[in-house]
C-alpha positions in Angstrom: 54.9 77.9 95.7 58.2 76.0 95.3 60.6 75.2 98.8 63.6 73.7 99.0 65.4 72.3 101.8 69.2 71.4 102.1 71.9 71.1 104.4 75.0 72.6 104.7 78.3 72.5 107.3 78.3 75.9 107.5 74.6 76.3 109.3 75.1 74.3 112.3 72.2 72.6 113.3 69.8 74.1 110.1 68.0 73.5 107.5 67.3 76.2 105.4 64.0 76.4 103.2 65.1 78.0 99.7 61.2 79.4 97.2 60.9 79.0 94.0 64.7 77.2 93.6 64.4 75.8 90.7 63.8 79.4 89.1 66.8 80.2 86.4 68.9 83.0 86.9 71.1 83.3 84.5 69.6 81.7 81.3 73.7 81.2 80.1 74.3 78.3 82.2 70.9 77.0 83.5 71.9 77.7 87.4 69.3 78.3 89.4 68.6 80.1 92.7 69.0 77.5 94.8 72.6 76.7 92.6 73.9 80.5 94.5 72.0 79.4 98.7 74.1 76.4 98.1 76.7 78.6 96.6 76.5 81.3 99.6 76.3 78.6 102.3 79.5 76.6 101.5 81.5 79.9 100.7 80.1 81.4 104.2 82.9 80.8 106.4 85.9 81.6 104.0 83.9 85.0 103.4 82.4 86.2 107.4 85.8 87.1 108.1 86.1 90.1 105.4 82.4 90.5 106.6 81.9 90.9 109.7 81.7 94.6 111.2 81.9 96.4 108.3 79.0 97.4 106.9 77.4 95.5 103.1 74.9 96.9 100.0 73.3 94.0 97.6 72.9 93.8 94.1 69.9 92.0 94.4 68.3 90.6 91.1 65.2 87.5 92.2 64.5 87.2 88.5 67.8 86.8 87.5 70.4 88.9 85.8 68.4 89.1 82.5 65.6 91.2 84.4 66.0 94.5 86.5 68.3 94.2 89.2 68.3 96.6 92.2 71.2 98.1 94.3 69.9 97.7 98.2 71.7 99.8 100.7 69.5 99.7 103.7 67.5 96.7 105.1 64.4 98.8 106.8 61.0 96.8 105.7 63.3 93.1 105.0 63.0 90.4 106.5 65.6 88.6 107.4 68.1 91.2 106.7 69.8 93.0 109.8 71.2 96.1 109.9 74.0 97.7 111.2 74.6 99.9 114.5 72.0 102.7 113.9 74.7 105.0 116.1 77.5 104.3 113.8 75.5 107.0 111.2 73.5 109.1 112.5 71.4 110.3 110.4 71.4 107.5 108.3 69.9 104.4 107.6 71.7 101.5 108.5 73.5 99.4 106.1 73.0 95.7 105.5 74.7 93.4 108.2 76.3 89.7 108.5 78.1 88.7 111.2 76.8 84.8 110.7 76.4 82.4 108.4 72.4 82.7 108.2 72.5 85.8 106.9 74.1 85.1 104.0 71.4 82.3 103.0 69.1 84.8 104.3 70.3 87.2 101.7 70.7 85.0 98.8 67.2 83.6 99.2 66.0 87.3 99.3 67.4 87.4 95.7 71.5 88.7 96.4 73.6 88.5 93.9 76.9 90.3 94.5 77.9 91.5 97.9 79.2 94.6 98.8 80.8 96.4 101.6 82.6 99.3 102.7 86.2 99.8 103.7 85.8 100.4 107.2 84.4 98.1 110.1 82.0 99.6 113.3 85.6 99.3 115.2 86.6 103.1 113.4 83.9 103.4 111.6 85.4 107.3 109.4 88.3 105.4 109.2 89.5 103.3 106.3 90.7 99.4 107.4 92.2 98.7 103.4 92.8 100.3 99.7 91.6 98.6 97.0 92.8 99.1 93.4 89.8 97.5 91.0 91.8 97.3 87.3 89.3 97.7 85.3 90.1 97.0 81.4 88.8 98.5 78.6 87.8 97.6 75.2 90.7 95.3 73.0 91.9 94.9 76.0 94.0 91.4 76.1 94.3 88.5 79.6 97.3 89.1 79.6 97.8 92.9 80.0 95.7 92.6 82.8 98.3 90.5 85.0 101.1 92.4 83.8 99.2 95.5 85.2 98.5 93.8 88.3 101.7 93.3 88.9 102.8 96.6 88.1 100.9 98.3 90.5 102.1 95.9 92.9 105.4 96.7 92.1 104.9 100.6 92.9 102.7 99.5 96.1 105.8 98.1 97.1 108.6 100.7 96.5 106.0 102.6 98.5 106.6 99.9 100.9 103.1 98.1 101.1 102.6 95.2 100.9 98.9 94.2 98.8 96.5 91.3 98.6 95.5 89.9 95.0 92.0 88.8 94.0 89.5 87.8 90.8 86.8 89.6 90.9 84.3 87.6 89.7 84.6 89.8 86.1 86.0 91.1 83.7 89.1 92.5 86.0 91.5 91.5 89.1 91.5 93.6 92.5 93.9 94.6 95.0 93.5 95.4 98.2 95.9 97.1 100.5 95.6 96.4 104.3 96.3 99.3 107.1 96.0 100.2 110.4 92.4 102.1 110.5 94.4 105.2 111.4 93.4 108.1 107.8 90.0 109.0 107.3 88.8 108.7 104.1 89.6 111.4 101.8 93.1 111.5 103.1 93.1 107.7 101.3 91.2 107.9 98.6 93.5 111.4 97.4 96.5 108.5 98.2 94.6 106.2 95.8 94.3 108.4 93.3 97.4 109.6 93.6 98.5 106.1 92.8 96.8 106.0 89.9 97.7 109.0 88.3 101.3 108.2 88.3 100.4 104.5 86.6 99.0 106.5 83.8 101.3 109.3 83.8 104.5 107.2 83.6 102.9 104.2 81.6 100.4 105.5 80.4 99.7 102.7 76.4 98.3 100.8 79.6 96.0 102.9 82.0 93.5 105.6 81.8 93.2 107.5 85.4 89.7 109.2 83.5 86.3 107.2 83.2 84.6 106.5 80.8 85.1 104.0 78.1 86.7 106.4 75.7 89.6 107.5 77.8 90.2 103.4 78.2 90.2 102.0 75.1 92.9 99.8 74.9 93.9 100.0 78.2 92.8 99.5 82.5 91.5 102.1 84.0 92.2 101.9 87.5 88.8 101.9 89.4 90.1 104.4 92.8 86.6 105.8 93.1 86.2 102.6 95.5 88.2 104.3 98.3 86.0 107.1 99.2 83.2 106.9 101.9 80.0 105.4 101.6 81.7 103.9 98.2 81.6 100.1 98.7 83.2 97.0 96.7 82.3 93.6 95.4 83.7 92.0 98.1 85.3 88.7 98.8 83.4 85.7 97.9 81.0 87.8 96.5 79.1 86.2 93.7 78.7 88.7 90.0 75.9 89.4 88.0 76.9 88.8 84.5 76.1 86.0 82.2 78.9 82.5 84.2 78.0 83.8 87.7 81.5 84.5 88.3 83.2 85.0 92.1 85.4 86.6 93.5 88.5 84.9 94.9 91.4 85.6 96.9 94.9 83.8 95.4 98.0 83.5 96.3 100.6 85.9 93.6 101.6 82.7 92.2 98.1 82.0 90.6 98.3 85.3 88.8 99.7 83.6 85.9 97.3 80.7 86.1 94.1 83.1 85.6 92.4 82.8 82.9 90.4 85.5 83.7 88.5 87.7 86.0 85.5 85.0 85.8 87.9 82.1 87.3 86.0 80.6 89.1 81.7 81.3 89.6 79.4 79.5 91.6 80.0 76.0 90.7 83.8 76.0 90.6 84.0 78.1 93.4 83.8 75.6 96.3 85.8 73.2 94.1 88.8 76.2 94.8 87.4 76.1 98.3 87.0 72.7 99.0 91.0 71.7 98.0 92.8 74.8 99.3 94.9 73.4 102.1 95.9 77.1 103.4 94.4 80.7 102.9 95.9 82.1 99.8 94.6 85.2 102.3 96.7 84.3 105.4 98.9 87.3 105.7 96.7 89.7 104.9 95.0 89.4 108.5 98.2 89.4 110.3 100.0 92.8 108.3 97.7 96.1 109.1 100.1 98.7 107.2 100.9 102.2 108.6 100.3 104.5 105.6 102.2 107.6 106.4 105.5 106.6 105.0 104.2 105.6 101.9 102.1 109.5 101.4 105.4 111.0 102.3 107.4 108.4 99.4 104.8 109.9 96.7 103.8 113.6 97.5 107.1 114.0 95.1 106.3 112.7 92.5 102.8 113.8 91.8 
């Protein structure tokens, strides 16, 4: 069994043992398991504020993204993975908890590619503290249309009094995140997000689709609101994606949208270079502006 060791500023005074580090996990690029573990170690200081206290799931591909993958929701019986407080969800197994850089690296060593999280935290587990709009382009949708679509959704949210923050998905599309005060239950927040998507699809049907299924979104963007439901999850900021190229989901400023070449603008190699060059967190204000949903609910109701 091969084992490599490396250090990282994110993991103070610790060496991480990586088994099978030379195993190629993405044949399209030749990127290896060691490359992935190193990425998560480097990204950990940025990722942890998004993760701490937030239930998580992982997509595991121990033999690579060209082999069968598994979505893992619970850490039970898995060495190195920690669980959330069992009292948060009585009668159910804990979700996965990420509190330290070592937790992230342990999961990557276990074969984690993707990192998914809930829309609530241990502070108020049944109350959403964000809304996620996942812009998923269908067949025939140009990247410029995805960029335009993000701006249109942002404009509607602004009309409703809500600010949104942008990130790449690491795949084909874009994510808009809306930080909330944890005051409303999942059902209310999901209903609001569905109403937003229905409004966009009704107002600009040539651009947006509100129904799942590839036939419903040929040439259009499906805005996925389903991720706002209870125990649903979304690829978190700084997650790698289990797709050829191993793109990563990174927060960006709205002013950077025009310069993005796609939802996979960065991958596990170029992502740390991007982070090293940042002078400020692109989402610095995200943490300071949790918003009330009530006024937006009142404004949207007459239009639905």
